[in-house]
Backbone as ProteinMPNN parsed JSONL, in Angstrom:
{"seq_chain_A": "XXXXXXXXXXXXXXXXXXXXXXXXXXXXXXXXXXXXXXXXXXXXXXXXXXXXXXXXXXXXXXXXXXXXXXXXXXXXXXXXXXXXXXXXXXXXXXXXXXXXXXXXXXXXXXXXXXXXXXXXXXXXXXXXXXXXXXXXXXXXXXXXXXXXXXXXXXXXXXXXXXXXXXXXXXXXXXXXXXXXXXXXXXXXXXXXXX", "coords_chain_A": {"N_chain_A": [[-1.987, 130.276, 46.023], [0.8, 130.38, 46.916], [3.465, 127.555, 48.431], [6.521, 128.532, 50.213], [10.032, 127.005, 49.824], [11.5, 125.275, 51.6], [14.738, 126.224, 53.188], [17.925, 124.691, 52.573], [20.028, 125.143, 55.036], [20.109, 127.074, 57.388], [22.007, 128.928, 58.127], [24.216, 130.312, 56.098], [25.782, 130.021, 52.96], [29.458, 129.149, 53.331], [33.196, 129.315, 51.892], [35.435, 127.587, 52.643], [38.304, 125.414, 53.501], [37.534, 122.957, 52.335], [35.534, 122.879, 50.862], [35.981, 124.718, 49.013], [38.462, 123.647, 47.587], [41.778, 124.887, 47.345], [43.766, 123.974, 45.828], [44.473, 123.04, 43.287], [43.517, 125.249, 41.594], [43.439, 128.248, 39.223], [45.201, 126.661, 37.467], [45.561, 125.933, 34.251], [43.977, 123.921, 32.777], [45.479, 120.286, 31.174], [46.297, 119.749, 27.934], [44.482, 117.424, 25.489], [45.893, 114.912, 24.821], [48.085, 114.691, 26.737], [45.878, 114.309, 29.472], [44.704, 112.131, 28.661], [46.861, 110.545, 28.536], [47.096, 109.991, 30.932], [45.141, 109.168, 31.813], [45.34, 106.365, 31.388], [47.134, 105.293, 32.007], [46.45, 105.66, 34.926], [44.534, 104.169, 34.839], [45.409, 101.432, 34.113], [47.269, 101.29, 36.381], [45.352, 100.465, 38.424], [44.687, 98.32, 37.613], [46.904, 97.103, 37.577], [47.223, 97.306, 40.354], [44.576, 96.541, 41.566], [45.039, 93.223, 40.652], [47.645, 93.53, 42.514], [46.587, 93.373, 45.317], [44.618, 91.096, 44.795], [46.303, 89.065, 44.546], [47.961, 89.656, 47.185], [45.85, 88.947, 49.328], [45.2, 86.443, 48.791], [47.364, 84.804, 49.109], [47.275, 84.926, 51.669], [44.546, 83.914, 52.045], [45.134, 81.309, 51.375], [47.357, 80.848, 54.142], [46.032, 79.848, 55.428], [44.315, 78.251, 54.685], [45.194, 75.605, 53.611], [45.004, 74.165, 51.632], [44.332, 75.359, 49.173], [46.868, 76.723, 48.104], [48.579, 78.702, 46.587], [51.716, 78.771, 44.434], [51.946, 80.803, 43.354], [50.524, 83.657, 43.897], [52.04, 84.941, 45.701], [53.912, 85.723, 43.952], [52.499, 87.243, 41.828], [51.207, 89.52, 42.67], [54.038, 90.647, 43.794], [55.003, 91.277, 41.073], [53.022, 93.176, 39.923], [53.052, 94.736, 41.926], [55.646, 95.879, 41.132], [55.036, 96.899, 38.923], [52.784, 98.568, 39.197], [54.317, 100.13, 40.315], [56.249, 101.5, 37.861], [54.76, 102.06, 36.183], [52.962, 104.702, 36.915], [54.536, 106.288, 37.33], [55.09, 108.95, 35.37], [52.156, 109.801, 35.551], [52.217, 110.749, 37.544], [54.715, 112.562, 37.746], [53.582, 114.147, 36.204], [51.806, 115.925, 37.853], [53.437, 116.703, 40.019], [54.233, 114.508, 41.743], [55.521, 113.123, 42.781], [58.742, 112.446, 44.169], [60.25, 116.112, 44.879], [62.509, 118.164, 45.907], [61.952, 121.332, 46.895], [63.556, 123.911, 48.098], [64.276, 125.649, 47.386], [61.996, 127.006, 46.15], [59.889, 128.367, 47.633], [61.595, 131.091, 48.206], [62.199, 132.047, 45.568], [59.514, 132.28, 44.842], [57.546, 134.04, 42.077], [59.891, 135.441, 40.901], [61.969, 135.919, 38.069], [64.086, 134.136, 38.574], [63.041, 132.096, 39.6], [60.805, 130.823, 37.665], [63.295, 129.835, 36.411], [64.761, 128.017, 37.633], [62.699, 125.897, 38.399], [62.443, 125.163, 34.891], [65.0, 124.66, 34.915], [64.8, 122.219, 36.078], [62.624, 120.937, 35.446], [64.151, 120.204, 32.628], [66.115, 118.852, 33.11], [64.613, 116.666, 34.607], [63.46, 115.293, 32.242], [66.055, 114.543, 30.621], [66.865, 112.861, 32.836], [64.35, 110.966, 32.846], [64.551, 110.409, 29.952], [67.108, 109.103, 29.663], [66.305, 106.16, 31.755], [64.687, 105.87, 30.607], [66.064, 104.208, 27.932], [67.384, 102.662, 29.441], [65.598, 100.814, 29.941], [64.151, 100.016, 27.476], [66.564, 98.311, 26.596], [67.037, 96.331, 28.454], [64.155, 95.043, 28.222], [64.836, 93.288, 25.537], [67.159, 91.628, 27.077], [66.086, 90.529, 28.888], [63.779, 88.949, 27.907], [64.48, 86.529, 28.024], [64.057, 85.357, 30.416], [62.235, 83.952, 32.616], [59.772, 83.953, 35.274], [59.667, 82.689, 38.534], [57.004, 80.899, 39.315], [54.943, 81.56, 37.588], [56.101, 82.04, 35.013], [55.863, 84.551, 34.144], [57.499, 86.358, 30.845], [59.86, 88.564, 32.559], [61.316, 90.721, 31.052], [58.823, 91.905, 30.761], [58.125, 93.648, 33.241], [60.144, 96.196, 32.304], [58.18, 96.579, 30.395], [56.696, 98.482, 31.303], [58.071, 99.92, 32.176], [59.225, 100.48, 30.798], [56.994, 102.537, 29.876], [56.311, 103.994, 31.306], [58.66, 106.185, 31.889], [58.461, 106.833, 29.333], [56.763, 108.754, 29.761], [57.078, 109.589, 32.202], [59.035, 111.573, 30.872], [57.867, 113.031, 28.652], [55.957, 114.503, 29.689], [57.197, 115.809, 31.339], [58.114, 117.683, 29.805], [56.444, 118.978, 28.612], [55.885, 121.097, 31.077], [58.185, 122.6, 30.443], [57.433, 125.189, 28.319], [56.133, 126.254, 29.283], [56.097, 127.122, 32.637], [56.131, 129.744, 33.683], [53.501, 129.19, 34.645], [51.303, 128.762, 37.433], [51.42, 125.525, 38.329], [50.036, 122.221, 38.086], [49.212, 119.954, 40.701], [49.244, 117.258, 42.964], [46.453, 115.426, 43.122], [44.533, 113.527, 45.073], [41.739, 113.296, 44.753], [41.121, 113.376, 42.088], [41.926, 110.063, 41.828], [40.04, 108.607, 42.146], [37.739, 106.644, 42.073]], "CA_chain_A": [[-0.909, 130.178, 47.535], [2.378, 128.903, 46.774], [5.052, 127.852, 49.941], [8.021, 128.916, 49.794], [10.821, 126.07, 49.71], [12.542, 125.617, 52.468], [16.199, 126.398, 52.466], [19.003, 123.663, 53.376], [20.497, 125.536, 56.136], [19.774, 128.269, 57.749], [23.335, 129.892, 57.656], [24.635, 130.642, 54.29], [27.396, 129.083, 52.287], [30.256, 129.634, 53.175], [34.259, 128.962, 51.584], [36.343, 126.486, 53.175], [38.782, 124.303, 52.733], [36.777, 121.419, 52.148], [34.247, 122.847, 49.829], [36.547, 124.831, 46.997], [40.328, 123.079, 47.738], [42.56, 125.807, 46.329], [44.947, 122.982, 45.326], [44.517, 123.587, 41.646], [42.979, 127.048, 41.592], [44.144, 128.722, 38.609], [46.323, 125.569, 36.742], [44.922, 125.693, 33.256], [44.249, 122.042, 32.03], [46.049, 119.658, 30.84], [45.754, 119.532, 26.92], [43.903, 116.236, 25.604], [46.717, 114.19, 24.844], [48.082, 114.12, 28.521], [44.993, 114.391, 30.128], [44.715, 110.465, 27.77], [47.91, 109.315, 28.5], [47.653, 109.594, 32.565], [44.038, 108.092, 31.986], [45.516, 105.716, 30.554], [48.322, 104.941, 32.808], [45.122, 105.16, 35.297], [43.535, 102.409, 34.406], [46.275, 100.45, 33.97], [47.687, 101.333, 37.673], [44.129, 100.259, 39.066], [44.42, 97.123, 37.348], [47.934, 96.32, 38.854], [47.084, 97.064, 41.909], [43.882, 94.864, 42.424], [46.392, 92.525, 41.032], [48.485, 93.648, 43.866], [45.768, 92.928, 46.273], [43.93, 90.131, 44.832], [47.544, 88.454, 44.911], [48.157, 89.429, 49.222], [44.829, 88.242, 49.814], [45.44, 84.808, 47.66], [48.128, 84.425, 49.849], [46.515, 85.096, 53.47], [43.854, 82.614, 52.334], [46.145, 79.807, 51.946], [47.453, 80.91, 55.186], [44.17, 79.775, 56.62], [43.147, 76.667, 53.803], [46.319, 75.075, 52.465], [44.876, 72.926, 50.112], [44.052, 75.874, 47.693], [47.505, 77.318, 48.647], [48.848, 78.927, 45.173], [52.655, 79.18, 44.828], [52.198, 82.378, 42.031], [50.006, 84.351, 44.102], [53.042, 85.964, 46.037], [54.211, 86.24, 42.537], [51.478, 87.896, 41.315], [51.836, 90.527, 43.813], [55.395, 91.495, 43.356], [55.26, 91.542, 39.697], [51.805, 93.824, 39.871], [53.618, 96.006, 42.746], [56.808, 96.965, 40.041], [55.026, 97.094, 37.565], [52.523, 100.003, 39.349], [55.462, 101.646, 40.7], [56.16, 101.841, 36.644], [53.102, 102.831, 35.21], [52.312, 105.366, 37.055], [55.692, 107.445, 37.247], [54.333, 109.597, 34.308], [51.412, 110.26, 36.229], [53.008, 111.363, 39.126], [55.893, 113.388, 37.226], [52.815, 115.239, 35.372], [51.09, 116.157, 38.865], [53.967, 116.653, 40.828], [53.354, 113.904, 43.34], [57.381, 112.412, 42.801], [59.821, 113.154, 45.534], [60.947, 116.676, 44.898], [63.087, 119.112, 47.251], [61.648, 122.553, 46.865], [64.245, 124.121, 48.896], [64.156, 127.916, 47.253], [60.725, 127.382, 45.702], [58.899, 130.02, 48.672], [62.27, 132.318, 48.115], [61.878, 132.497, 44.693], [58.752, 132.194, 44.32], [57.714, 135.317, 41.795], [60.764, 135.898, 40.037], [62.348, 135.071, 37.269], [64.969, 132.915, 38.456], [61.943, 130.888, 40.006], [61.048, 130.463, 36.067], [64.749, 129.72, 35.288], [64.531, 127.249, 38.426], [61.353, 125.55, 37.092], [62.896, 125.174, 33.367], [66.092, 123.37, 34.544], [64.669, 120.636, 36.803], [61.984, 119.989, 33.905], [65.203, 119.639, 31.466], [66.557, 117.872, 33.623], [63.998, 115.12, 35.012], [63.735, 115.022, 30.895], [66.797, 114.151, 30.062], [66.694, 111.101, 33.462], [63.88, 109.962, 32.084], [64.621, 109.306, 28.962], [67.884, 107.715, 30.478], [65.785, 105.654, 32.036], [63.696, 105.232, 29.046], [66.49, 103.662, 26.898], [67.884, 101.541, 29.838], [64.184, 100.056, 30.565], [64.63, 99.831, 26.496], [67.798, 97.571, 26.386], [66.466, 95.289, 29.235], [63.18, 94.624, 27.545], [65.454, 92.643, 25.06], [67.646, 91.504, 27.418], [65.661, 90.126, 29.95], [63.094, 88.68, 27.92], [64.104, 85.625, 27.952], [64.256, 85.671, 31.998], [61.109, 83.816, 32.978], [59.686, 84.609, 36.328], [59.606, 80.849, 38.739], [55.743, 80.283, 38.933], [54.355, 82.357, 37.0], [56.488, 81.951, 33.785], [55.949, 85.301, 32.718], [58.724, 86.703, 30.819], [60.849, 89.29, 33.083], [61.09, 91.908, 30.307], [57.946, 92.77, 30.558], [58.163, 94.688, 33.993], [60.857, 96.829, 31.76], [57.473, 97.81, 29.09], [55.918, 99.045, 31.914], [58.963, 101.262, 33.661], [59.92, 102.15, 29.455], [56.076, 103.075, 29.149], [56.401, 105.087, 32.795], [59.426, 106.703, 32.062], [58.525, 108.225, 28.371], [56.137, 109.31, 30.022], [57.219, 111.099, 32.649], [59.725, 112.772, 30.1], [56.597, 114.012, 28.129], [55.041, 115.152, 31.403], [58.122, 117.628, 32.372], [58.755, 118.404, 28.148], [55.38, 119.78, 28.805], [56.557, 121.969, 31.958], [59.287, 123.348, 30.213], [57.239, 126.277, 27.735], [54.896, 127.128, 30.868], [57.399, 127.263, 33.778], [55.831, 130.664, 34.578], [52.402, 129.452, 34.936], [51.161, 127.511, 38.411], [51.915, 124.064, 38.096], [49.191, 121.021, 38.77], [49.679, 119.301, 42.317], [48.547, 115.745, 42.424], [45.022, 115.314, 44.305], [43.984, 112.15, 45.192], [40.614, 112.64, 44.082], [41.497, 112.716, 40.618], [42.316, 108.816, 41.324], [39.031, 108.055, 42.68], [35.65, 106.316, 40.95]], "C_chain_A": [[0.007, 129.688, 47.323], [3.211, 129.023, 48.438], [6.079, 128.189, 49.571], [8.813, 127.634, 49.972], [11.895, 126.066, 51.144], [13.745, 125.353, 52.658], [16.936, 125.174, 53.27], [19.382, 124.073, 54.543], [20.157, 126.544, 56.661], [21.123, 128.934, 58.058], [24.076, 129.448, 55.886], [25.796, 129.718, 54.014], [28.481, 130.49, 52.397], [31.908, 128.762, 52.793], [34.468, 128.217, 52.102], [37.432, 125.585, 53.113], [38.811, 123.291, 51.427], [36.242, 122.259, 51.164], [35.165, 123.9, 48.78], [38.001, 124.894, 47.891], [40.705, 124.249, 46.681], [44.137, 125.21, 45.334], [45.307, 123.009, 43.982], [43.95, 124.707, 40.66], [44.072, 127.386, 40.267], [44.947, 127.909, 37.707], [45.128, 125.176, 35.924], [45.115, 123.788, 32.744], [44.922, 121.64, 31.086], [45.893, 119.456, 29.004], [45.443, 117.862, 26.369], [44.463, 115.051, 25.624], [47.616, 114.105, 26.22], [47.437, 113.57, 29.348], [44.116, 112.446, 29.583], [45.288, 109.647, 28.317], [48.0, 109.045, 30.304], [46.271, 108.775, 32.484], [44.197, 107.01, 32.233], [46.282, 104.519, 31.508], [47.471, 104.204, 34.628], [44.606, 103.652, 35.801], [44.554, 101.303, 34.71], [47.314, 100.32, 35.718], [46.843, 100.749, 38.339], [44.157, 98.877, 38.516], [45.699, 96.043, 38.005], [47.623, 96.485, 39.994], [45.905, 96.291, 42.626], [44.511, 94.046, 41.581], [46.928, 91.92, 42.081], [47.371, 92.936, 45.153], [45.185, 91.643, 45.896], [45.58, 89.174, 45.828], [48.249, 87.912, 46.601], [47.03, 88.395, 49.535], [44.636, 86.823, 50.15], [45.644, 83.912, 49.075], [47.908, 84.693, 51.29], [45.564, 83.708, 53.38], [44.403, 81.533, 52.623], [46.84, 79.755, 52.506], [46.711, 79.673, 56.264], [43.784, 78.024, 55.82], [44.347, 76.398, 53.014], [45.259, 74.154, 51.44], [44.441, 73.965, 48.927], [45.396, 77.233, 48.289], [48.097, 77.568, 46.583], [50.326, 79.71, 45.244], [52.707, 81.034, 43.715], [51.237, 83.337, 43.222], [50.627, 85.916, 44.633], [53.86, 86.802, 45.024], [53.699, 88.004, 41.844], [51.253, 89.296, 41.846], [52.664, 91.068, 43.625], [55.109, 92.022, 42.515], [53.884, 92.59, 39.651], [52.705, 94.925, 40.874], [54.656, 96.822, 41.714], [56.098, 96.773, 39.537], [53.713, 98.73, 37.887], [53.249, 101.156, 39.643], [56.092, 102.747, 39.428], [55.667, 102.597, 36.192], [52.968, 103.543, 35.445], [53.165, 106.53, 37.484], [55.241, 108.931, 36.245], [53.488, 110.353, 34.64], [51.486, 111.932, 37.336], [54.313, 112.224, 38.918], [54.991, 114.311, 37.016], [51.996, 116.375, 36.665], [51.874, 116.398, 39.874], [54.464, 116.023, 42.044], [54.812, 113.384, 43.354], [57.53, 113.046, 43.803], [60.442, 114.726, 45.121], [61.696, 117.543, 45.872], [62.576, 120.442, 46.634], [62.408, 123.601, 47.617], [64.133, 125.265, 48.296], [62.579, 128.084, 46.447], [59.764, 128.705, 45.957], [60.203, 130.812, 48.238], [62.408, 133.179, 46.477], [61.007, 132.613, 44.015], [58.009, 133.663, 43.692], [58.464, 135.799, 40.784], [61.138, 135.311, 38.952], [63.291, 133.818, 37.106], [64.161, 131.486, 39.388], [61.705, 130.176, 38.349], [62.205, 130.078, 35.58], [64.598, 127.692, 36.07], [63.274, 125.547, 37.908], [61.964, 125.121, 35.841], [63.781, 124.259, 33.534], [65.32, 122.763, 35.014], [63.491, 120.168, 35.713], [63.058, 119.406, 33.2], [66.164, 118.752, 32.169], [65.953, 116.521, 34.346], [63.507, 114.934, 33.303], [64.548, 113.714, 30.715], [67.519, 112.349, 31.77], [65.441, 110.347, 32.89], [63.723, 109.333, 30.649], [65.405, 108.355, 28.968], [67.37, 106.735, 30.396], [65.021, 105.033, 31.633], [64.166, 103.943, 27.935], [66.838, 102.981, 27.423], [66.68, 100.342, 30.043], [64.281, 99.198, 29.213], [64.83, 98.763, 25.787], [67.715, 96.524, 27.302], [65.129, 94.793, 28.842], [64.297, 93.038, 27.116], [65.98, 91.278, 25.601], [67.273, 90.431, 28.404], [64.285, 89.659, 29.549], [62.445, 87.338, 27.936], [64.036, 84.936, 29.689], [62.644, 84.934, 31.846], [60.939, 84.133, 34.825], [59.5, 82.554, 36.823], [58.274, 79.947, 38.97], [54.982, 80.157, 37.994], [54.669, 82.014, 34.886], [56.11, 82.901, 33.156], [57.333, 85.724, 32.647], [59.057, 88.128, 31.583], [61.176, 90.595, 32.193], [59.837, 93.376, 30.058], [56.979, 93.857, 31.673], [59.166, 96.173, 33.816], [59.934, 97.285, 30.514], [56.451, 98.307, 29.989], [57.405, 100.036, 32.426], [59.229, 101.905, 31.768], [58.847, 103.136, 29.158], [56.144, 104.573, 30.234], [57.137, 106.447, 32.482], [59.118, 107.811, 30.745], [57.652, 108.852, 29.373], [55.598, 110.8, 30.639], [58.245, 111.856, 31.553], [59.022, 113.357, 29.396], [55.942, 115.101, 28.907], [56.262, 116.59, 31.687], [58.649, 117.818, 31.207], [57.783, 119.096, 28.93], [55.132, 121.444, 29.693], [57.645, 123.288, 31.511], [59.009, 124.969, 29.575], [56.083, 127.063, 28.308], [55.3, 127.107, 32.072], [56.64, 128.382, 34.374], [54.652, 130.67, 35.23], [52.822, 128.457, 36.205], [51.395, 126.323, 37.812], [51.21, 123.106, 39.049], [50.576, 120.28, 39.878], [48.324, 118.546, 42.167], [47.859, 116.08, 43.806], [44.28, 114.632, 43.862], [42.857, 111.769, 44.383], [40.446, 112.242, 43.356], [41.365, 110.907, 40.422], [40.978, 108.028, 41.607], [37.842, 108.342, 41.965], [35.624, 107.152, 40.39]], "O_chain_A": [[0.165, 128.481, 47.51], [3.445, 129.951, 49.212], [6.467, 128.065, 48.409], [8.003, 126.839, 50.449], [12.823, 126.816, 51.448], [14.085, 124.212, 52.345], [16.584, 124.782, 54.382], [19.057, 123.254, 55.403], [19.6, 127.136, 55.736], [20.753, 130.066, 58.37], [24.234, 128.56, 55.048], [26.467, 128.949, 54.702], [28.546, 131.67, 52.053], [32.011, 127.641, 53.291], [33.399, 127.651, 52.335], [37.147, 124.736, 52.269], [39.432, 122.995, 50.407], [37.066, 122.157, 50.254], [34.891, 123.74, 47.59], [38.468, 125.796, 48.587], [40.182, 124.498, 45.594], [45.013, 125.706, 44.626], [46.488, 122.997, 43.633], [43.974, 124.895, 39.444], [45.223, 126.953, 40.223], [45.563, 128.663, 36.954], [44.14, 124.53, 36.273], [45.985, 122.945, 32.52], [45.108, 122.366, 30.11], [44.954, 118.671, 28.872], [46.196, 117.017, 26.853], [43.93, 114.113, 26.217], [47.646, 112.946, 26.634], [47.839, 112.614, 30.01], [43.203, 111.855, 30.158], [44.934, 108.515, 28.647], [48.707, 108.206, 30.862], [46.252, 107.702, 33.087], [43.532, 106.418, 33.083], [46.058, 103.316, 31.643], [47.635, 103.149, 35.24], [44.445, 102.73, 36.601], [44.373, 100.409, 35.537], [47.928, 99.301, 36.031], [47.445, 100.204, 39.264], [43.435, 98.144, 39.191], [45.671, 94.943, 38.557], [47.828, 95.539, 40.755], [45.953, 95.668, 43.686], [45.363, 94.2, 42.457], [46.926, 90.778, 42.539], [47.695, 91.911, 45.753], [45.237, 90.869, 46.852], [45.807, 88.856, 46.996], [48.693, 86.865, 47.075], [47.236, 87.243, 49.916], [44.198, 86.218, 51.129], [45.003, 83.099, 49.741], [48.914, 84.506, 51.974], [45.617, 82.746, 54.146], [44.335, 80.87, 53.657], [47.613, 78.844, 52.208], [46.881, 79.033, 57.302], [43.211, 77.038, 56.284], [44.519, 76.883, 51.896], [45.451, 73.639, 50.339], [44.21, 73.505, 47.808], [45.079, 78.332, 48.743], [47.975, 76.768, 45.656], [50.457, 80.806, 45.787], [53.482, 81.987, 43.639], [52.018, 84.287, 43.171], [50.317, 87.089, 44.428], [54.305, 87.948, 45.086], [54.163, 89.113, 41.583], [51.129, 90.175, 40.993], [52.458, 92.207, 43.207], [54.852, 93.22, 42.632], [53.992, 92.792, 38.441], [52.974, 96.009, 40.357], [54.589, 98.03, 41.487], [56.414, 95.6, 39.341], [53.682, 99.701, 37.131], [53.123, 102.368, 39.468], [56.352, 103.947, 39.516], [56.013, 103.715, 35.808], [52.618, 104.152, 34.435], [52.684, 107.575, 37.923], [55.146, 109.984, 36.876], [53.591, 111.536, 34.314], [51.15, 113.085, 37.608], [54.942, 112.567, 39.918], [55.257, 115.415, 37.492], [51.664, 117.515, 36.342], [51.253, 116.383, 40.936], [54.941, 116.566, 43.04], [55.14, 113.283, 44.536], [56.839, 113.924, 44.32], [61.641, 114.49, 44.97], [61.132, 117.462, 46.964], [63.016, 120.515, 45.486], [61.595, 124.495, 47.851], [63.734, 126.101, 49.106], [62.107, 129.195, 46.206], [59.214, 129.545, 45.246], [59.678, 131.666, 47.524], [62.618, 134.369, 46.243], [61.11, 132.936, 42.832], [57.803, 134.524, 44.548], [57.984, 136.468, 39.869], [60.719, 134.174, 38.735], [63.395, 132.951, 36.237], [64.577, 130.365, 39.681], [62.333, 129.197, 37.944], [62.302, 129.935, 34.361], [64.435, 126.629, 35.472], [63.383, 124.54, 37.208], [61.811, 123.916, 36.042], [63.81, 123.235, 32.85], [64.609, 122.46, 34.056], [63.542, 119.045, 35.211], [63.056, 118.182, 33.073], [66.924, 117.985, 31.578], [66.632, 115.528, 34.608], [62.925, 113.85, 33.341], [64.217, 112.53, 30.661], [68.23, 111.354, 31.633], [65.552, 109.184, 32.502], [63.135, 108.327, 30.252], [65.162, 107.201, 28.615], [67.535, 106.06, 29.38], [64.597, 103.933, 31.989], [63.461, 103.123, 27.346], [67.027, 101.99, 26.718], [66.93, 99.158, 30.266], [64.445, 97.983, 29.316], [64.15, 98.231, 24.91], [68.427, 95.579, 26.962], [65.013, 93.695, 29.385], [64.532, 92.087, 27.861], [65.676, 90.176, 25.144], [68.063, 89.538, 28.709], [63.423, 89.77, 30.42], [61.293, 86.905, 27.911], [63.949, 83.71, 29.746], [61.899, 85.382, 30.975], [61.896, 84.485, 35.514], [59.327, 81.578, 36.093], [58.255, 78.719, 38.89], [54.429, 79.154, 37.545], [53.894, 81.857, 33.942], [55.896, 82.807, 31.947], [58.179, 85.678, 33.54], [58.357, 89.019, 31.102], [61.292, 91.618, 32.868], [59.759, 94.544, 29.676], [55.948, 94.499, 31.476], [59.165, 97.07, 34.659], [60.382, 98.07, 29.679], [55.343, 98.566, 29.519], [57.215, 100.937, 33.242], [59.364, 103.073, 31.406], [59.059, 104.186, 28.55], [56.05, 105.767, 29.949], [56.623, 107.551, 32.663], [59.315, 109.026, 30.779], [58.263, 109.801, 29.864], [54.919, 111.806, 30.431], [58.011, 113.065, 31.544], [59.384, 114.528, 29.286], [55.557, 116.244, 28.66], [56.162, 117.761, 32.052], [59.822, 118.181, 31.288], [58.16, 119.787, 29.876], [54.564, 122.466, 29.308], [57.836, 124.405, 31.992], [59.748, 125.902, 29.891], [55.414, 128.039, 27.968], [54.285, 127.046, 32.767], [56.373, 128.226, 35.565], [54.356, 131.508, 36.082], [53.813, 127.736, 36.323], [51.572, 126.299, 36.594], [51.436, 122.992, 40.253], [51.798, 120.14, 39.923], [47.197, 118.756, 41.718], [48.203, 116.583, 44.875], [43.561, 114.687, 42.864], [42.682, 110.773, 43.681], [39.881, 111.158, 43.211], [40.926, 110.373, 39.403], [40.901, 106.843, 41.281], [37.227, 109.309, 41.514], [34.67, 107.365, 39.642]]}, "name": "protein", "num_of_chains": 1, "seq": "XXXXXXXXXXXXXXXXXXXXXXXXXXXXXXXXXXXXXXXXXXXXXXXXXXXXXXXXXXXXXXXXXXXXXXXXXXXXXXXXXXXXXXXXXXXXXXXXXXXXXXXXXXXXXXXXXXXXXXXXXXXXXXXXXXXXXXXXXXXXXXXXXXXXXXXXXXXXXXXXXXXXXXXXXXXXXXXXXXXXXXXXXXXXXXXXXX"}
């Protein structure tokens, strides 16, 4: 005699927004290069965020225990915050996590004008990102001689993060141009969880 295994629930499976989110359903996977680039950006971004968190917490601890106070903690937090902002630019652009005005998207959805709108906006994003990457490249050399006050980090280092982020944003935007007629990937916060 074999015993029947009890079911997990007396109710059948129900699909809901929380069990099957339709956020990125039907969106093809990005190529390996873009997935690798995104992974590098997220790893660097998480490391910078950890430094930011450490700097802020060390500052707080230094207020209660003045003997361990370190003036570089605030600077570490500030520089990390700027770095994480720049390094995640490409990741956010690739997943529409940047600030976007979607005024005409719902009205034009499903038409050829919608595809044209997406192409034009991607071209504008590529041009803007390349212009900002060029400016970051110029600033690297000119700002490398200046150092931060407490930690003596060359300020040009911040522009290295900006250069990488804006070049990545240009690549992610350029990738969208030939595929403007397919669904776009949306930012899914669960992608960033461990």
